[in-house]
C-alpha positions as a Markdown table, in Angstrom:
| # | Residue | x | y | z |
|---|---|---|---|---|
| 1 | Met | -5.5 | 20.6 | 7.2 |
| 2 | Gln | -7.0 | 18.6 | 4.4 |
| 3 | Lys | -6.4 | 14.9 | 4.1 |
| 4 | Gln | -4.6 | 15.2 | 0.8 |
| 5 | Asn | -1.9 | 17.3 | 2.3 |
| 6 | Tyr | -0.8 | 14.8 | 5.0 |
| 7 | Glu | 1.6 | 13.0 | 2.6 |
| 8 | Asp | 3.0 | 16.4 | 1.4 |
| 9 | Leu | 3.7 | 17.3 | 5.0 |
| 10 | Leu | 5.7 | 14.1 | 5.6 |
| 11 | Phe | 7.7 | 14.7 | 2.5 |
| 12 | Ser | 8.5 | 18.3 | 3.4 |
| 13 | Lys | 9.8 | 17.2 | 6.8 |
| 14 | Tyr | 11.7 | 14.0 | 6.0 |
| 15 | Asn | 12.1 | 13.8 | 2.2 |
| 16 | Ile | 10.2 | 10.6 | 2.2 |
| 17 | Arg | 7.5 | 9.5 | -0.3 |
| 18 | Thr | 5.5 | 6.4 | 0.8 |
| 19 | Asp | 1.9 | 5.2 | 0.7 |
| 20 | Leu | 2.5 | 2.8 | 3.6 |
| 21 | Ala | 1.5 | 3.8 | 7.1 |
| 22 | Leu | 4.0 | 1.4 | 8.5 |
| 23 | Glu | 6.9 | 3.2 | 6.8 |
| 24 | Ser | 5.6 | 6.6 | 7.8 |
| 25 | His | 5.5 | 5.5 | 11.4 |
| 26 | Gln | 9.1 | 4.1 | 11.2 |
| 27 | Ala | 10.4 | 7.2 | 9.5 |
| 28 | Val | 9.0 | 9.5 | 12.3 |
| 29 | Ile | 10.4 | 7.2 | 15.0 |
| 30 | Glu | 13.8 | 7.2 | 13.3 |
| 31 | Arg | 13.9 | 11.0 | 13.0 |
| 32 | Glu | 12.1 | 12.0 | 16.2 |
| 33 | Gly | 13.2 | 9.3 | 18.6 |
| 34 | Pro | 10.1 | 8.6 | 20.8 |
| 35 | Pro | 9.0 | 5.0 | 21.1 |
| 36 | Glu | 5.4 | 6.0 | 20.8 |
| 37 | Leu | 3.7 | 8.8 | 18.9 |
| 38 | Pro | 0.7 | 10.8 | 20.4 |
| 39 | Gly | -2.6 | 9.8 | 18.8 |
| 40 | Val | -1.1 | 6.6 | 17.2 |
| 41 | Lys | -1.5 | 3.0 | 18.4 |
| 42 | Val | 0.6 | 0.2 | 16.9 |
| 43 | Gln | 0.2 | -3.6 | 17.4 |
| 44 | Thr | 2.4 | -6.2 | 15.8 |
| 45 | Glu | 1.9 | -9.9 | 15.4 |
| 46 | Glu | 4.4 | -12.5 | 14.1 |
| 47 | Glu | 3.6 | -15.7 | 12.4 |
| 48 | Ala | 5.9 | -18.1 | 10.5 |
| 49 | Gly | 7.4 | -15.8 | 7.8 |
| 50 | Ile | 4.6 | -13.2 | 8.1 |
| 51 | Thr | 4.4 | -10.0 | 10.1 |
| 52 | Val | 1.0 | -8.3 | 10.6 |
| 53 | Thr | 1.1 | -4.7 | 11.9 |
| 54 | Arg | -2.0 | -2.8 | 12.8 |
| 55 | Ile | -1.8 | 1.0 | 13.1 |
| 56 | Val | -4.6 | 3.2 | 14.4 |
| 57 | Val | -4.3 | 7.0 | 13.7 |
| 58 | Glu | -6.7 | 8.3 | 16.3 |
| 59 | Asn | -6.7 | 12.0 | 15.7 |
| 60 | Asp | -5.3 | 14.9 | 13.7 |
| 61 | Ile | -2.2 | 15.1 | 15.9 |
| 62 | Gly | -1.2 | 11.6 | 15.0 |
| 63 | Ala | -2.2 | 12.3 | 11.4 |
| 64 | Arg | 0.1 | 15.3 | 11.2 |
| 65 | Met | 3.1 | 13.4 | 12.6 |
| 66 | Met | 2.4 | 10.3 | 10.5 |
| 67 | Gly | 1.5 | 12.0 | 7.3 |
| 68 | Lys | -1.6 | 9.7 | 7.1 |
| 69 | Ala | -5.3 | 10.5 | 7.5 |
| 70 | Pro | -7.0 | 9.3 | 10.7 |
| 71 | Gly | -8.2 | 5.8 | 10.5 |
| 72 | Asn | -7.2 | 2.1 | 10.6 |
| 73 | Tyr | -4.2 | 0.6 | 8.7 |
| 74 | Cys | -3.2 | -3.0 | 8.6 |
| 75 | Thr | 0.1 | -4.2 | 6.9 |
| 76 | Ile | 0.8 | -7.8 | 6.0 |
| 77 | Gln | 4.5 | -8.3 | 5.2 |
| 78 | Ser | 6.3 | -11.4 | 4.0 |
| 79 | Ser | 9.4 | -11.6 | 1.8 |
| 80 | Gly | 8.0 | -15.0 | 0.6 |
| 81 | Leu | 5.4 | -13.1 | -1.4 |
| 82 | Arg | 8.1 | -12.5 | -4.0 |
| 83 | Glu | 8.8 | -16.2 | -4.2 |
| 84 | His | 6.8 | -19.0 | -5.9 |
| 85 | Asn | 5.8 | -20.5 | -2.5 |
| 86 | Arg | 2.2 | -21.6 | -2.8 |
| 87 | Asp | 1.8 | -22.6 | 0.8 |
| 88 | Leu | 3.0 | -19.2 | 2.1 |
| 89 | His | 0.8 | -17.5 | -0.4 |
| 90 | Glu | -2.3 | -19.4 | 0.7 |
| 91 | Lys | -1.5 | -18.6 | 4.4 |
| 92 | Thr | -1.0 | -14.9 | 3.6 |
| 93 | Ala | -4.3 | -14.9 | 1.7 |
| 94 | Gln | -6.1 | -16.4 | 4.7 |
| 95 | Leu | -4.6 | -13.7 | 7.0 |
| 96 | Leu | -5.7 | -11.0 | 4.4 |
| 97 | Ala | -9.2 | -12.5 | 4.4 |
| 98 | Lys | -9.4 | -12.2 | 8.2 |
| 99 | Glu | -8.3 | -8.6 | 8.1 |
| 100 | Ile | -10.8 | -7.7 | 5.4 |
| 101 | Glu | -13.6 | -9.3 | 7.5 |
| 102 | Trp | -12.5 | -7.2 | 10.4 |
| 103 | Phe | -12.8 | -4.0 | 8.3 |
| 104 | Phe | -16.3 | -5.3 | 7.2 |
| 105 | Gln | -17.3 | -5.5 | 10.8 |
| 106 | Gln | -16.0 | -2.0 | 11.5 |
| 107 | Ala | -18.1 | -0.7 | 8.5 |
| 108 | Glu | -21.1 | -2.6 | 9.8 |
| 109 | Leu | -21.5 | -4.4 | 6.5 |
| 110 | Gly | -24.1 | -7.2 | 6.4 |
| 111 | Pro | -23.4 | -10.6 | 4.9 |
| 112 | Glu | -25.8 | -9.9 | 2.0 |
| 113 | Asp | -24.8 | -6.3 | 1.3 |
| 114 | Thr | -23.5 | -5.6 | -2.2 |
| 115 | Val | -19.8 | -4.8 | -2.6 |
| 116 | Leu | -18.2 | -3.1 | -5.6 |
| 117 | Val | -14.6 | -4.0 | -6.1 |
| 118 | Val | -12.7 | -1.4 | -8.2 |
| 119 | Gly | -9.4 | -2.4 | -9.8 |
| 120 | Leu | -7.6 | 1.0 | -10.1 |
| 121 | Gly | -4.7 | 1.5 | -12.5 |
| 122 | Asn | -3.5 | 1.3 | -16.0 |
| 123 | Trp | -3.5 | -2.3 | -17.5 |
| 124 | Asn | -1.0 | -1.1 | -20.1 |
| 125 | Ala | 1.6 | -0.2 | -17.5 |
| 126 | Thr | 2.8 | -3.3 | -15.6 |
| 127 | Pro | 3.7 | -1.7 | -12.3 |
| 128 | Asp | 0.3 | 0.0 | -12.3 |
| 129 | Ser | -1.7 | -3.1 | -13.4 |
| 130 | Leu | -2.3 | -4.7 | -10.0 |
| 131 | Gly | -6.0 | -3.6 | -9.8 |
| 132 | Pro | -7.1 | -5.0 | -13.2 |
| 133 | Lys | -5.0 | -8.1 | -12.5 |
| 134 | Val | -6.9 | -8.8 | -9.3 |
| 135 | Leu | -10.2 | -8.6 | -11.0 |
| 136 | Glu | -9.3 | -11.2 | -13.6 |
| 137 | Asn | -10.0 | -14.1 | -11.1 |
| 138 | Leu | -12.4 | -12.4 | -8.7 |
| 139 | Met | -15.7 | -14.2 | -8.2 |
| 140 | Val | -18.3 | -11.7 | -9.2 |
| 141 | Thr | -21.8 | -12.9 | -8.2 |
| 142 | Arg | -24.2 | -10.0 | -8.2 |
| 143 | His | -25.7 | -10.8 | -11.6 |
| 144 | Leu | -26.1 | -14.4 | -10.7 |
| 145 | Leu | -27.7 | -13.9 | -7.3 |
| 146 | Glu | -30.3 | -11.6 | -8.6 |
| 147 | Met | -31.7 | -14.5 | -10.6 |
| 148 | Ser | -31.2 | -17.2 | -8.0 |
| 149 | Pro | -33.7 | -18.4 | -5.4 |
| 150 | Pro | -33.0 | -17.4 | -1.8 |
| 151 | Glu | -32.0 | -20.9 | -0.8 |
| 152 | Leu | -29.1 | -20.9 | -3.2 |
| 153 | Arg | -27.7 | -17.6 | -2.1 |
| 154 | Lys | -26.6 | -18.7 | 1.3 |
| 155 | Gly | -22.9 | -18.0 | 2.0 |
| 156 | Leu | -22.4 | -15.9 | -1.2 |
| 157 | Arg | -22.2 | -12.2 | -1.2 |
| 158 | Pro | -23.3 | -10.0 | -4.1 |
| 159 | Val | -20.0 | -8.8 | -5.6 |
| 160 | Ala | -19.6 | -6.6 | -8.7 |
| 161 | Ala | -16.3 | -5.6 | -10.3 |
| 162 | Leu | -15.1 | -2.6 | -12.2 |
| 163 | Ala | -11.8 | -1.6 | -13.9 |
| 164 | Pro | -12.3 | 2.0 | -14.8 |
| 165 | Gly | -8.9 | 2.6 | -16.3 |
| 166 | Val | -7.1 | 5.9 | -15.8 |
| 167 | Leu | -7.9 | 9.5 | -16.9 |
| 168 | Gly | -5.4 | 9.3 | -19.8 |
| 169 | Leu | -7.3 | 6.4 | -21.3 |
| 170 | Thr | -10.9 | 7.4 | -20.7 |
| 171 | Gly | -10.9 | 11.2 | -20.3 |
| 172 | Ile | -13.1 | 10.7 | -17.2 |
| 173 | Glu | -12.0 | 11.0 | -13.6 |
| 174 | Thr | -11.9 | 7.5 | -11.9 |
| 175 | Gly | -13.8 | 8.9 | -9.0 |
| 176 | Glu | -16.5 | 10.2 | -11.2 |
| 177 | Ile | -17.0 | 6.8 | -12.8 |
| 178 | Ile | -17.2 | 5.1 | -9.4 |
| 179 | Met | -19.7 | 7.6 | -8.1 |
| 180 | Gly | -22.0 | 7.0 | -11.0 |
| 181 | Val | -21.8 | 3.2 | -10.7 |
| 182 | Val | -22.3 | 3.2 | -6.9 |
| 183 | Asp | -25.3 | 5.5 | -7.2 |
| 184 | Arg | -26.9 | 3.3 | -10.0 |
| 185 | Met | -26.3 | -0.1 | -8.4 |
| 186 | Gly | -26.8 | 0.8 | -4.8 |
| 187 | Ala | -23.5 | -0.7 | -3.4 |
| 188 | Lys | -23.1 | -0.7 | 0.3 |
| 189 | Ala | -19.3 | -0.6 | 0.3 |
| 190 | Val | -16.4 | -0.1 | -2.2 |
| 191 | Ile | -13.1 | -1.9 | -2.1 |
| 192 | Cys | -10.3 | -0.2 | -4.1 |
| 193 | Ile | -7.3 | -2.2 | -5.3 |
| 194 | Asp | -4.3 | -0.1 | -6.3 |
| 195 | Ala | -0.5 | -0.1 | -6.7 |
| 196 | Leu | 1.4 | 1.9 | -4.1 |
| 197 | Ala | 4.7 | 3.6 | -3.7 |
| 198 | Ser | 7.1 | 2.4 | -1.0 |
| 199 | Arg | 10.1 | 3.9 | 0.7 |
| 200 | Ser | 12.1 | 0.6 | 0.6 |
| 201 | Val | 12.9 | -1.7 | -2.3 |
| 202 | Asp | 12.6 | -4.6 | 0.2 |
| 203 | Arg | 8.8 | -4.1 | 0.5 |
| 204 | Leu | 8.1 | -4.0 | -3.2 |
| 205 | Cys | 5.5 | -6.8 | -3.9 |
| 206 | Ser | 6.1 | -8.2 | -0.4 |
| 207 | Thr | 3.7 | -6.0 | 1.5 |
| 208 | Ile | -0.1 | -5.7 | 1.5 |
| 209 | Gln | -1.8 | -2.7 | 3.2 |
| 210 | Ile | -5.5 | -2.5 | 4.0 |
| 211 | Ser | -7.0 | 0.8 | 5.3 |
| 212 | Asp | -10.4 | 2.4 | 5.7 |
| 213 | Thr | -9.3 | 6.0 | 4.8 |
| 214 | Gly | -10.0 | 5.7 | 1.1 |
| 215 | Ile | -7.5 | 6.4 | -1.7 |
| 216 | His | -6.3 | 9.1 | -4.1 |
| 217 | Pro | -5.7 | 7.4 | -7.5 |
| 218 | Gly | -2.2 | 8.3 | -8.8 |
| 219 | Ala | -1.0 | 9.8 | -5.5 |
| 220 | Gly | 1.9 | 7.3 | -5.4 |
| 221 | Val | 3.5 | 8.7 | -8.5 |
| 222 | Gly | 2.6 | 12.4 | -7.8 |
| 223 | Asn | -0.5 | 12.5 | -10.0 |
| 224 | Arg | -3.2 | 12.9 | -7.4 |
| 225 | Arg | -6.8 | 12.7 | -8.7 |
| 226 | Leu | -10.2 | 13.0 | -7.1 |
| 227 | Ala | -10.4 | 11.2 | -3.8 |
| 228 | Ile | -12.3 | 8.0 | -3.4 |
| 229 | Asn | -13.4 | 7.8 | 0.2 |
| 230 | Lys | -16.5 | 7.8 | 2.5 |
| 231 | Glu | -16.8 | 11.6 | 2.2 |
| 232 | Thr | -17.1 | 11.6 | -1.6 |
| 233 | Leu | -19.1 | 8.3 | -2.1 |
| 234 | Gly | -21.2 | 8.3 | 1.1 |
| 235 | Ile | -20.4 | 4.7 | 1.8 |
| 236 | Pro | -17.5 | 2.9 | 3.4 |
| 237 | Val | -14.4 | 2.6 | 1.3 |
| 238 | Ile | -11.7 | 0.0 | 2.0 |
| 239 | Ala | -8.4 | 0.4 | 0.2 |
| 240 | Ile | -6.1 | -2.5 | -0.5 |
| 241 | Gly | -2.7 | -1.7 | -1.9 |
| 242 | Val | 0.7 | -3.3 | -2.8 |
| 243 | Pro | 3.8 | -1.2 | -3.3 |
| 244 | Thr | 5.3 | -1.7 | -6.7 |
| 245 | Val | 7.5 | 1.4 | -7.1 |
| 246 | Val | 10.0 | 3.5 | -5.2 |
| 247 | His | 10.6 | 7.2 | -5.7 |
| 248 | Ala | 14.1 | 8.0 | -6.8 |
| 249 | Val | 14.1 | 11.0 | -4.4 |
| 250 | Thr | 13.6 | 8.6 | -1.5 |
| 251 | Ile | 16.5 | 6.4 | -2.6 |
| 252 | Ile | 18.8 | 9.4 | -2.9 |
| 253 | Ser | 17.7 | 10.7 | 0.5 |
| 254 | Asp | 18.4 | 7.4 | 2.2 |
| 255 | Ala | 21.8 | 7.1 | 0.4 |
| 256 | Met | 22.7 | 10.6 | 1.7 |
| 257 | Asn | 21.8 | 9.5 | 5.2 |
| 258 | Leu | 24.3 | 6.6 | 4.9 |
| 259 | Leu | 27.0 | 8.8 | 3.5 |
| 260 | Glu | 26.6 | 11.2 | 6.4 |
| 261 | Gly | 27.2 | 8.4 | 8.9 |
| 262 | Gly | 23.8 | 8.5 | 10.5 |
| 263 | Gly | 22.1 | 6.3 | 8.0 |
| 264 | His | 19.5 | 3.6 | 8.3 |
| 265 | Asp | 18.2 | 0.6 | 6.5 |
| 266 | Pro | 14.5 | 1.4 | 5.7 |
| 267 | Gly | 13.7 | -2.3 | 6.1 |
| 268 | Ser | 12.8 | -4.0 | 9.4 |
| 269 | Ser | 14.7 | -6.1 | 11.9 |
| 270 | Ala | 13.5 | -9.3 | 13.3 |
| 271 | Asp | 11.5 | -7.6 | 16.1 |
| 272 | Gly | 9.7 | -5.4 | 13.6 |
| 273 | Gln | 11.6 | -2.2 | 14.5 |
| 274 | Pro | 13.6 | -0.3 | 11.9 |
| 275 | Ala | 17.1 | -1.8 | 11.4 |
| 276 | Arg | 19.9 | 0.7 | 11.7 |
| 277 | Thr | 23.3 | 0.6 | 10.1 |
| 278 | Glu | 25.9 | 3.1 | 11.5 |
| 279 | Phe | 28.9 | 3.7 | 9.3 |
| 280 | Lys | 30.8 | 6.4 | 7.4 |
| 281 | Ile | 32.3 | 6.3 | 4.0 |
| 282 | Asp | 35.8 | 7.9 | 3.6 |
| 283 | Pro | 36.6 | 9.0 | 0.0 |
| 284 | Gln | 40.3 | 8.2 | 0.6 |
| 285 | Ala | 39.5 | 4.7 | 1.6 |
| 286 | Leu | 37.5 | 4.2 | -1.6 |
| 287 | Leu | 40.7 | 5.1 | -3.5 |
| 288 | Gly | 42.8 | 2.6 | -1.6 |
| 289 | Lys | 44.6 | 5.2 | 0.5 |
| 290 | Glu | 45.0 | 5.6 | 4.2 |
| 291 | Pro | 41.8 | 7.0 | 5.8 |
| 292 | Ser | 41.9 | 10.7 | 6.2 |
| 293 | Ser | 41.6 | 12.4 | 9.5 |
| 294 | Pro | 38.2 | 13.6 | 10.6 |
| 295 | Ala | 37.4 | 17.0 | 9.2 |
| 296 | Pro | 34.5 | 19.4 | 9.9 |
| 297 | Lys | 31.5 | 18.6 | 7.6 |
| 298 | Pro | 30.7 | 21.4 | 5.2 |
| 299 | Ser | 27.2 | 22.9 | 5.4 |
| 300 | Val | 25.2 | 21.2 | 2.7 |
| 301 | Asp | 21.6 | 21.9 | 1.6 |
| 302 | Arg | 20.2 | 18.4 | 1.0 |
| 303 | Arg | 17.3 | 19.6 | -1.1 |
| 304 | Gln | 19.7 | 21.5 | -3.3 |
| 305 | Leu | 21.8 | 18.4 | -3.9 |
| 306 | Met | 18.9 | 16.2 | -4.7 |
| 307 | Ser | 17.5 | 18.9 | -7.0 |
| 308 | Gln | 20.8 | 19.0 | -8.9 |
| 309 | Val | 20.9 | 15.2 | -9.3 |
| 310 | Leu | 17.2 | 14.8 | -10.3 |
| 311 | Asp | 16.3 | 18.0 | -12.1 |
| 312 | Pro | 15.2 | 18.9 | -14.6 |
| 313 | Tyr | 13.9 | 15.6 | -16.0 |
| 314 | Phe | 14.1 | 13.1 | -13.1 |
| 315 | Gly | 12.4 | 14.8 | -10.2 |
| 316 | Ser | 9.4 | 12.5 | -10.5 |
| 317 | Met | 11.4 | 9.4 | -11.5 |
| 318 | Ile | 10.2 | 6.1 | -10.0 |
| 319 | Val | 11.9 | 2.7 | -9.9 |
| 320 | Thr | 10.4 | -0.8 | -10.2 |
| 321 | Pro | 12.0 | -4.3 | -10.3 |
| 322 | Lys | 12.9 | -5.7 | -13.6 |
| 323 | Glu | 10.8 | -8.9 | -12.8 |
| 324 | Ile | 7.7 | -6.8 | -11.9 |
| 325 | Asp | 5.5 | -8.7 | -14.4 |
| 326 | Leu | 6.0 | -12.0 | -12.5 |
| 327 | Leu | 5.8 | -10.3 | -9.1 |
| 328 | Ile | 2.5 | -8.7 | -10.0 |
| 329 | Asp | 1.0 | -12.0 | -11.1 |
| 330 | Glu | 2.0 | -13.7 | -7.8 |
| 331 | Val | 0.7 | -11.0 | -5.4 |
| 332 | Ala | -2.5 | -10.5 | -7.5 |
| 333 | Asp | -3.4 | -14.1 | -6.9 |
| 334 | Val | -2.9 | -13.7 | -3.1 |
| 335 | Val | -5.1 | -10.6 | -3.0 |
| 336 | Thr | -7.8 | -12.2 | -5.1 |
| 337 | Gly | -7.7 | -15.3 | -2.9 |
| 338 | Gly | -8.1 | -13.2 | 0.2 |
| 339 | Leu | -11.0 | -11.2 | -1.3 |
| 340 | Asn | -12.9 | -14.4 | -2.5 |
| 341 | Thr | -12.5 | -16.0 | 0.9 |
| 342 | Ala | -13.7 | -12.8 | 2.8 |
| 343 | Phe | -16.7 | -12.3 | 0.4 |
| 344 | His | -18.1 | -15.8 | 0.2 |
| 345 | Glu | -18.5 | -17.6 | 3.6 |
| 346 | Gly | -20.1 | -20.6 | 1.9 |
| 347 | Met | -16.9 | -21.5 | 0.0 |
| 348 | Asp | -14.2 | -23.8 | 1.2 |
| 349 | Tyr | -10.8 | -22.1 | 1.3 |
| 350 | Gly | -9.3 | -25.0 | -0.8 |
| 351 | Glu | -11.9 | -24.2 | -3.5 |
| 352 | Val | -10.8 | -20.6 | -3.6 |
| 353 | Phe | -7.3 | -21.4 | -4.6 |
| 354 | Lys | -8.3 | -24.2 | -6.9 |
| 355 | Tyr | -10.3 | -21.5 | -8.7 |
| 356 | Leu | -7.2 | -19.4 | -9.1 |
| 357 | Ser | -5.0 | -22.2 | -10.4 |
């Protein structure tokens, strides 16, 4: 099975659209029940207000169950990312920098190897503007280091940045643009920044995912384009994403679960496990009448119900918070701070965030 079909397999089984490996894992656990999945390893660490979850999809068996390609996934989650909490933002950026450095080690990237950072997305659409926003304060150094003596380059990595736009703006596949630039400049690795789709509104702009499996631009909104990964570019590709939208079909599916009495809250409990809410809604109780006696549930085709609600115009509808412009600015600073810290060992961390302020 091709990599681009893993997400479709997850949706066909569970009616769930998500770009987050953490949510895919939780969804399978909720529906299938086993505490562990074959071919999948999960490790969770807790810090003050921040949860770091590392997931390794080891083989195709785990990939089929998870709906994610084999590889490494790290998720940094904190509800404080949606608040103007500078201390928490700096701490989150430091954790992000450490995780990025770990991915560099796995890719065997040297300290002086050139990295191309690509800000994917449409800068004219706020929920999709994360990539270009991150590049605004990124410390690009490739053009400076080429003209600097070796003694001045210590601790600084050659970094280039590119915001290629989207196919509708340029008429060129994003993957094609990146291929041409990588081939011309001789980059040793590519880091793609992109907005993602989540299963839960609680994770919007409060979660950062890093992975080494590449990315499909537009996949989060059902507009999959040419893949950007090691297979297409020939060099390591690290994807960093933040969920900014939720699919309407996922919200409806979760609401139906709750109405059927076997519902769940797609968020997480304190121990990192999916929180569950067990209740049933009685129509008579909503009308202020005595609860009706239990009756056999009619056979209902969930897909048919969702189709009637969303079709013909809202099948691909996505939802984003009304304050998305402020949330994008906050989380973009965190991602930029993490990247600058991971790239340039010679810089003091305090200088990084002073640069962003």
